[in-house]
N, C-alpha and C positions, 0 to 999 in steps of 0.2 A: 568878422563879417564871413569869411567865404566857410569855415566851418563850423561855424552857427546852422548856415541853412543848407550843408550839408546833413548834418545830424537831425535837421526837420524834414529832410524829405526821405532818411534811413525811417526815422521814427514814423510816417504816416505807411511806407512799403511795410514795414513789421505789422504793423494795427491792421492794414490789410489783408496779409498773410497769417494772423493768430487762427479762424476759426478752420483756415483747411489743414497747417500743420501742424496746430497745439492739439486738435479736436481727432475724433477716427473717425477714419473713414477706408471702405476696403472690403476684405471677406476676412472672418474668423472663422477658425478652425480648431476641435480640439476631440477629446474623449473625458466622458464621464464616469468615472468609475469610483467604486466602495473605497474608502480612504484605509480599511482595515485589509481587505481581504484580496485588493485590485482586480475587484469584480466587472465587466462590464456592466452600465448600466441602462437599459434598452427604455423608452419611452421619456425620459427625464425631459422636464419643457427649460429650454434655453431663452431668456428675454432679453432684450436690447434694455436696461436701466433708463428708463422715463418715455417709455414708451411703450406699445403694443404690439411689436412685431417680437413675434418668437417662432422656436422650431423645435421637434422633438428629436430625441438623439435615435437613432436606430440602430438595429439587434446588438450593434457589436460598441454600442455607449459613443461612438462619435455625429460628430456636427459639421456642420454648416453655415453661418449666418452674415448675411449679408447688410453690410453696413453705409446707409446712405448717412445717417442725422448725424450735421456735423457736429451736433451737441453732446453726442453720447461718450460716456466718456466709459462705460462700465457695463458688463453683463451679469446675469441675474441669471445663480443656475437651481432650479427648483426639482425634488424628487419626492415621493409618498414616505414618510419614515426616517427624513433627511434632512437636518438644517438648511438653508438657502444659504448659498454660495455665492457671493461676490469678487468677481475677477475684472481687473483692471485692463480698460483694453486704449487706456490715453496713449496719441502718439502715433496709431493702426495710420498705415499709409499704403497701401497693397495688399497684398495677402501677410495673415499672422497665423501661427498656430500655435495654442496656449498649452499645446501637450495634454497631459493627465487631470482633470481636475478631480482632486480627491474629495468625495461629501464625506464628512461625519453624520453619523445614527444618533439622531435625537432618544431622548430616555425612553420613549413609549414604543421606538419600532422594535419589532419583532427579529432583525438581523441583528440590532445594537447585542441584543439579552444573546443571540446564540455565541456572536464574537465575545461576549465577555466570558459565558460561563464553560465554552468549548477551548481552553488554553490556548487563543490561539495568539499569535507572535505577531506586535507591529512593529512596522519596518524605521527604521533610527527610535527606537524606543526599547523594546525587549530583548537584554544583552545574550542574543543568541545567534547562531548560522543559522540563516532558513534560506528555503523557498518554498514559491508556491505557483502551483497551476491554477489557473484559471478554465471554469467550465467553455471559454470562447478554444482556449489550446485545446482542451479533452477534446473537444466537438472537431476541432477541426486536423485533429489526430492521432482520434483512439483508433477507430479502423476495425483491425482483430486484435488487436492488442489488449493486454489489462491493468489493470490497475499497478501493479510493479514495475511493466515495462516503458507506461507515462512517464517515468522517475526516470530513466534511465540515462537523460542528460544533466539533474542531477550530479553535485560533488558527492563525492563517497560512497554512493551509490551503484551495487550490480546487479540487475534483474535480467534473468532468464526463463523460457517455457520450462526447464527441465525437458521427460521427454516430449513435451509438443501439444502434451492430452489440452483439453478445453479446462483455463482455471487451474492446471497445474503451474503455474509459473512461481517462481520466488524470488525473494529479496534480500541484501546483503546489506547493512550500513556502516560503513566506515570498517566493516569487515565482520561486523557483526548479523549472526542470521535471525531468522521475523521472530524467533522466542525470548531474543533482547532488545527487540526496537518495541517499544510501545505503538499500537493501531486505535486509534478511537473514530467511532462514528455518531458525529453529532455529540462527543462527551463520552459515548458511550465503550469503558474498553472493548475489544471483542478477541484481544490474544486468549488461546485458549490454559483453562484455569488449570490445568495437570501441567502441561508441559511446555505451555506460553508460546505454543505455534500460532502459526496464522494462516486460516487455509483461503485460500482468493477464492476458491471454486465457490466456498458458498455466499462469497458478494459477486460474483459472476454477472455481468447485466447493470450493477449500480452506476455505471461511468453517465449512463445516462441523464441521472438523476441530479451527479452533484455537483457542486454549485461552484465549490473551489474545495482543492489540497494543498494542503502544506507537512512540510516536511522540516521538521529542526533537529537539527545534528547534533548529539549529544548530549548535553543535559536535557535541554527543551524546558518549555515553559509550562508544562502540567501543572494542570490544578486539582487535581486527584493522586491519593496515595500508591498514583504510578512508577517504581524506577525505570527510566529508559536508559541503554547503556550507550547503544547504539545511537540512539534516537527516537522522535517521536513520529508518526503521520496521523495527521487531520482530516480525515474527511468530514466536511460538509455538504450535506443534502440540502436540495433545493425546498428546505423547508415551508416557505411562502415566496411567492413568486408577488413580487406589486404591481405587475401589468398581466390583467386578463388577455388570458387568450390560448391557445394549445400549439399544438403540432402532428404531423402524420409523417412517419419515415420506413424508410425501403428503400438496402441495401443489399448488394451481391459480392460477391469475392471468389477468390480463389478454391479449387475442391468444393466445389459444392456449398460455400458460404450463403447462407438467405439470413437475411433479419429484418423482421416489422415490427414498429413500434411506435407508442402515439405518447400524449402527454399534454394535461388541460390544468388549468389552473384559474383559479374565479380574480383574484389577484384581491387585494383588499378592498373589501367592500365598507359601505359607509358606516354601516353599524359594526364596523369591527370584525369582522366572519373571512375567513381565508381556506379556502380547501385548493388541494393542487393533489393528482395523481399521474400516475403512468404506469407504462408495462411494455414490454416487449417480448417476441419471439426469437431463440437465435438458434439456425442447425446447421452442419454441414459433415463434410468426410473426416475434416484435418488433412493437414499438412505430410503427416506419414500412414502408410499402411496401421488399420485396425483402431483408428483414433474417429471414430465416427460419435457424435454428439448432438447431445439436444437442450435449449436451457429456455427456463424461462425466468423473468424478473416484473414483479410488482411492488411499488411503492404509493402508497397515501401521507397525505398529514392535512388534519383540521386542527387550526387554530385559532381563536378567539381571543382580541380585546375588550377583558371586560369592560376594564375603566383606566382612569389612568394607573392604574397601580395593578391592576392584575393582570397575567395572559396565562392562558393555558396554548397548549401544542398539546397533539396526543399525531406520532409519527407510527408509519408501519411499514417493514420491507422484509423480501425475501426474494431465494433466487435458485428454485428446485430447477435439477440441472443431474443428467448423467450423461457418460462421458467413458471411453473407451480410453484405456493408458499405456504409453509404454513407462514401464516399470525398469525394465533390464537394462540396465547399460552395457556396451557392448565392447570387441577391441576392435581396438582402429582397422586391423588388416580386416576382421572379417564384414566389417562395414564397405572394405575395399573390394570386397570377394564379391558381396550379396549382389545380384542383376539389379537388387532393386535401387540399390545405393544409397545413400543417406534417409533413403525414407524406408528404411529397411524396419520390420518392427517383430521380433520375435513371440510376444505377448498378445497373439491374439490367433483366432481358429475359425472352422467352416463347418457347419451341424445341418445337414438336410439342404445344402447348398446356398445357406445365409450365412450372415459374418457373424462372426460369433466373438464379443470382446473378452476375450479369456481374461484379462485386466482390465477392472473398471473402476469406477467412483460413480457412486450415488448419491445426494444429499439434499435436505431441506433444511435451512437453520432461520423460520422466519424470528424479527424480532419487532418486540411492541413499546413506544418508552411514553409516559405522559411527562410533559414534564409545564411546571408551574413558576412561575416567575413574576415576582414579587419587587414592588418597586416599595420599602415602606416606608420613606419619607424621602427629603431630597439627597439623602447624606448616606439611605442604607437600602439598599439590596438582598434578594434573596433568590436564589434559583433553587430546585427540585429536580428532580426526575427519579423513576421510579421504570425499572422495565424488566421486561421477561423475555430469553431465549430457550425454543426447544428446538433442539438437535435432532433429525434424524436419519441413518444413512450408514454408509460406509463401504467398502469396498472388493473386489470378488479378486479372486484366483485360483489355479487347481490345484488337488494334491492327490499322489499316487503311493502304492504303497512300496516298501522298497525293492520287491523282484520286479517293478515294470518302471524304463526310463521314459519320463515321458517325453521329452526329448527327441524321441526314437520313429514318436507318431506323430509322424506331418503328411504331409499329404503331398512330400517330394523330398526335396536336400534338407538340411538343415534351414536353408533359410525361407524356407512353407510357411504354412499356418498348422497350427494344430490340427489333427483330422479327428475329431471328434465325433465323428460316425465309426471310426474305427476301434474307440474307446470303447461308443458304446458298445460294439461287436464284441468287445472281450469281458466286457461287464455280464452281457447275455450270454456268456459262455460259461460265467462262472457256475461252482458247485452248488453253491447254497446262496446265491445273490447275493451276497455279499461284493461292496465296491469296490473294486482296484484302483478305480479312479473316478474322481469324482468333483464338483466344482463349490467352493465355496463361498462366503460373504462375512469378512471381518467387519465386524458391525461398531460406532461409538458414536450412541444416542446419549445427550444430555439434556437437562435440564440445568436452566441458568434463572436464579433469582435476583437484582441489585437496586440499591437504592445509591443516589449521589445527592449532594446538598452543600450550597458553596453559599455564604452571608457573606456580602461585603459593604461595608462602613468607611464610607467618608471622613477621617479624625478636621481635618483640615482642606485650605485648597491643594495642600502640598501631600499629603500623608493617607494613604487608606488600607485597612488592615483589612484579609481576608483570611476565612476559616472555613474548614467543609470535612465534611466527611463521608465514607467511600466504605460502602457495608456489600457484599456478595455471596451468594450460596449457588455451589454447584456440585450435582451429581452426575459423573458419568458413568453410563454402564456399558462396559465392554464384554464382548461377546462372539466368537465365531458360529455361524451356521449354516448348514446344507443347504445349497444354495440349489444344486440339479444333479441326482443319482447317475448322469447320463447313462440311463438303462437298465439299473441294477435295482435292487430290491431296497438296502437298507446299507449304512455307512458303518462299522464297529465301530464304536469311541471309548476306551476305556481310560477318559483322561480325570472321569467325573467319580471320587471316593465312594458319592452317595450312591453311586448305579454304573458300577463299575465294566457294567456289560449291556452298556446302550444300543440298540440298534437304530440307531437315530435316521429318522429321512429328511424330506425337505422339510423346512423353515425349524428344525429342531437345533440344540443349542450343542456346540462338542467345542474340543482342544481345550475353551478355557470360558469362564466365565465370573466377571469382577465388576466390583464399584468403586469409583472413587468418588471421596465427597472433600470436595476441599470447603470451608468457612475463612471469609475475608475482612476484618476487620480496621477499617483505614482512616486518618485525620490528617487533616494539615494545616499550617496557621503560618500564612504571609504577608510580610510587611511591603509596601510598594510606596516608595518616594520621588515624586518629580516637581520638577525648576528648572522651568524654563529647559536649558542646554541637557538637564541631567537627569538619567531615571536610573532606579536604583529599587535591589529587590531583595531581601531575606527569607528563606521558605524552612520551615521543619515538619515534618513527615513523619510520621510510626503505624505500622503493620503488624497485625497478626496473624499470620496463616496457619490454620490448622489443617493437617490431611488426616485422613481416616479411608481404612480399605476393608471390602470384603469380602472374602474370597468363597465364592458357591461349590467351586470343583475340588481344589485342592484341600479342603479341611470340612469334616463331619460338621453336620449341624449342632448348633448349641458354643460351636468354636470358628465361626469364621468372622471375624471382627476385630478389628485393632481398637484400640483406643486413640482418638485425637493425637495425634503428636504435632506440637505448637512451635512453632519459631514466630520471632518476637525481630521486625527488621524498623529501620528508622533511615531519616536521610537529612539531611545539613546542604544546604548551596543557597549560594546567592551570586550576583553578577551588578552590573555598572554599564551603560550606556552611557556615555557623552556626546554631545554635538559642537563638535569644536567649529563650526560655521554651519551654515546653510548649507555647504559641500561638503564636509569631512566631518566624521564620526568615528571614534573607537569604542571596543567595550571588552567587557573580559567576564566570566563566571568561573565557579568553584564550586565543588561538591562533593562529599563521601556519603555513599552509604550503605550499607548493609541488606541484603533480601534474601528470601526464606530458597533454600535448592528446589526443586522442580522434584515431580511427584516420586518418580519411576527412582531417584535420590535417595529417597526416604525409605525404599520399600526395597529390600536387595531379589534382585532376578525375579521382580515379579511375582515374589510372596507376600505373607506376611512377618516376613523376617524386619525387623527395625534396625535398621544402619544409627548405632550409637555413637559412631562416627562422625554422621553427618552435623557439616558446620553451614552456618549465613558465607554468603558470597559477600567480598570488599570490594568495595570501586571507587577509585577514589580519580577524581576525571579533573580538567581544568581548559580553557579555552580562551585567547585571544583574538580578537578580530580587527579590522580596520574596514569602515565601508567610503565611497566616493558616492554622490549622486548630484547632477546637473541637468540640466536641459535635454541633453542629447546622452552623455554618458553615464548609467549608474556601473557601478564597479564592488567587489567586497571579496577581502584574504581575510585566510585566520589560521590559529597553528592551534592543534589540539593534541592532548595527550593525556592515555585512560589506561590507570593498568586495574588489572581484575585479579583480585586473587583467593584461593579456596574455590573457587567455581567448579561445579558439578552440572555435568549433562548424559545423557542418553544418545549415543552417538549408531547412526545408524550405515552396518555395512553390506553393504550389497554384495555374493559372491557371485565367482563366474555364470552360474549355474542359474542365478537369478532368489536363488534362496538369501533372506537376508540374518543378518546377526544383528544385537543388540549388546554395546558397549556400555558398562556400567561404570564412566570414568570420574573420580573423586580428586578433588584438591590441586586444581589443574592452574595454572598461573598464566597470566596473558599481557602484554602490554601493547597498545595499539596507538598511532600518533603519527600524524601526520599534517600537511598542508593544502589549502583549498583557496581556490580561486575562482569567482566567476565575473558575467558581464553581461551587459546589456547594450547598446549602442542604436541609435535611430539617427543617423546625419539627416534624412528627412522623411518627410510627413507619409510615403510609402515605402522605405526599406528602413527592417528593422534587423540587428544582429546582434547574436545572443552565443555566448561560448563557456567553459567552463574545462578548468584542468585540477586533476587530484593525485595527490604522489602520497602513497600509504606507507609503512613501514608497522608491520601486525606481525609479534613473533608470540611463539612460546616460550616460558622460562624458567621452568622445572623441570623436572624427569619425575618418574613415578616406581613405584615399588612395585606397584601391580594394578591391574583390571582386572573386569570380571566381565565375561563376553557370554550370551543365555542366545537360543537361536529362539524363530518365530513365534515358537508358539510356549515361549516360557517355562522350557518344563526340564531343560538342562545347561548348565552353566560349566563352565571353565576358566579358570586365573592365568593370566599369562604376565611377564616382566621378570626385571626390567624392563621400563620402557624408556626411552632416549629421547624424550621431547625438547629437549633443552636446545633454542638456536633454529626450531623448527619454524619456516615461517605458515602462519595461519592460513590455511585454506580455503578453498569453496568461494573466492572471490578474486577479482584481478584488482590488484594496490596501485596501479597504477591507471588512471584514466582520465582521457578528454574528450571535448564535444566541442562542436562549430556548428551552427543553424543562420538562416537567416530566412525572413518572409519576403516578398514585393509583390506589390498592390502595384499591377499594370495596370489597371485599370479601379475607378472605386469598387466598384463589384466582383472584380477577379482579383484572385491571390494565388501566388504560387509558392510554397516554402520547401525546404530541406533542411535534414537532419542529419550531419557525420558524425559516428562517435568513435573511439579508441579503446584497447584495452589493452595493457601489459600487466608484466609481474604478476601471473595468475596463476597460483601454488595448487596443484591439485589436492582435493582431498584424500585422508590420507588413514587405511586400519591402525592402530595405534599399536593393531600386537604385529605388526612386523617391523618394528621401529627398536629392534632385540641387540641392535649395535651402536656405539657411540661412533658420532659423526656419518650417520647415513641423511640424507637427502629424499625430498620429495620433488617429484617431476611437473617443470615449470611450462604451463600449456604453450605453445605459440599464440604469438599478440595477433590481435586481430581486429579487423575497423571495419566499419558498416556502413552504407548509407541509404537513406529514405527521402521521401520525394512526398509530397501533398500540396494537394490544390484546389481551392473552393472557386464556388461563381455562384453569385446571387442575382436573381431577378422575381420577376413577378410572372403570374399564372393567374390569369380568372382575376385581378385584382390582389390577389394572397402575395404575398412574400414568400419565395423559397431559395434555397440554397440548396447544390449540388457540390458533397465533394466527392473526393478521389485520393486516394494511399498508393503508394510500391513501397514497402518495405523491402529491405535486402536487395535494393535496387542490381546491385552486382552479381546477385545470386555464390556471395563469396562464400566459401567452404571452410567451416571453422568449430572447435571445438567449445561449447558453450558454458559446457560440469563436467567435473572428473573427478575418476575415481582413484586414487594412487594402486598398483598392482602388489604381489609379494615380492616381483623383481624390482626393487625399489628404486635401485641407480643402473638399471639397464638401459640402453636406447639401442634400436636399430639405423637403421643407416639413412633415414629420412629424419633422425632425430624424436622420433616416437616412441614413448615410453610402451616396455615388453610386457605384456601381462597387467595393462592397464585399461581400463572399462569406461566409457565413455558415451558422451550425448554428445552430436553432429548438431548446431543451431540450425533454425528454420529457416530453408531458403528463401530466393524470393517469392512472395505473396501481393496480393490488389483487393483493393476493396472500391466500390463508389456505389455511391448513396445521396438518395436524394430526399430533402428533409422539406417539408411545408409547412409551414406560419399560418396559424389563424386566429 
């Protein structure tokens, strides 16, 4: 009887407690993001299910919802272009952070077609090693950094500013230079068609309109016939913002840095139109001497959801710019001796009391693309893009006749700028008006047309097939022109066999004049399988690359053009990802491909001499990876191995006097292997910690019988050999890197962050002609580490939302060598461990920027 009475009392108590303890009461917080890009979705609506109570997400995608309805058990998240998401809040008692709520795009969303067609990798699904940088991170940390530098805390990445000029940054991925890293903007490849390089100054300012940037290391998930050896960098612009509004930005920084910009988006209107545009102007003096710059950036997109089946999107962008350069690496001792210290730059001068950027770069490369997205039926989809890019510009320099040593004509000692007024006096005293010194511009204009088309068909719920075509036409026009005669009447040029005594005036072509034509016809076929925890793909691709050279100076009319030289390449790759549980996943990929050598490997010594020994490059790569996901900790670890045989490339060798030589290197083999680790940890809603470590072992694996070296005007050559490269470390990038960073929200609207980066096992780039004896080594650059700080504060001005950003890079003003070229005395070091004869760029010292952004 006693136990029955006790049971009855407990039953009454439990029943009375049920509404309070089993249903939600308290505060729910979280962050709404795109499921593919992890990009925050501002303006999403979070509704308490079964009620009319709702709150919008803020600019960073976060929300806070007070729950006082005892019957509420879930929230509903809605956003234009995405499927509604229901999230349980059962058992809420107090505060509950739901973390990141991943939204899936619906089939008619512009964002969805962008992700589908732009080869974007999906976490725990695509079997590749990847890192994604969102626009939120870019906005907070861009400062005066460029695209490559924003990736410096990514495993396998080494990025520097090189000489420090605006847009002169470079990136190496797993030890591969940019010519072997596929870079795409909205799915359109931008690597130079002749040499594969990426000139980041062409895209300076595009960070303002970047929606997200993803690095896929290794084989990548590219759906076009672009073989990526080191990896793929996908840049997705803010093609269409779902939220109507705009912003104004103004920023300042060290050394006269000044930036002003705007953006505006209509959002997706009820009748299916969307328009977005932005523009900016950036200028400053540069951190080192003679690096003045001025750059502009413009972007626009017009999109139309015609109906449920068809969408059109027109996008255009460009970044015209002019900037001074520091092209000449100097010896370490010369930097020590220079009054300017590390800011010394020997490549600028003074004329009429004004700064003259003797070494400079000027370029404008607008790109326009028209995309059509067609949902044919419930199981098939077709996307097609046609694009055009027309680049014009080049880089300057100074030239003198052999009787005049230009380095002696300075305003003072060897660390002083060029005295161009003295050069003018020398020219005016010339007997016949011939220029003994003049300034020139090396031009590289081009026209590029392309078309990309991808068809996707769902065979059933588990299996998709994709096929596509990648067609390109490229014409590069290369010549040197007289830029400034420095008081002379003409420059006598004998390089043109059709005009051997050319008295060239300003704007006339000299030294060389030739066209490079490249045709590309590629296609791919891919099968994708998904079944709950397993996703896998197999891909086949093929391409034909055709090269043709037309030389207007070295050959007489009627004999100036070569036939097209054709190289057929192909690739086969596959991979699988298996989700062991909600927390654990493993993946593997394997690929083999052959790719055409670059243009300069086909035509020897930059003449119409066909290289009969040119071979396809052969690459075998495989990778294993493991991932862990939880509410607070995400982590990845992967192992990779890439062997590269019959490599051909043109290496640029800079002599101590600044003169450039080009080494035509064929038949080189290399092995790149290593391990990469990265993680993010969020113990609380206020604190986020991230880190990475990357250890590589990259070596050349064979010796060479000989190489050919020719000078800058491509008229003289010399053979060297044998060259002992076997066992030499691949230079030009740190093989060991590590990073640790954190951000902490002191208040809801005030956040501080830091990034610490460490670099070691960095071997200097080297002149192969110096490796003439077995057992020689390349100088290892001293290890170094850098610390960056950033802060952001959000507030309201006259009812408008505003953000204040501040960045300090290289806070400790660390002195370090960022780029190094081995000298002739390859094994000799001084008492400080510095390589004797090596030439270097020291990295940029402490810099700062601050900016105000007002949203409307």
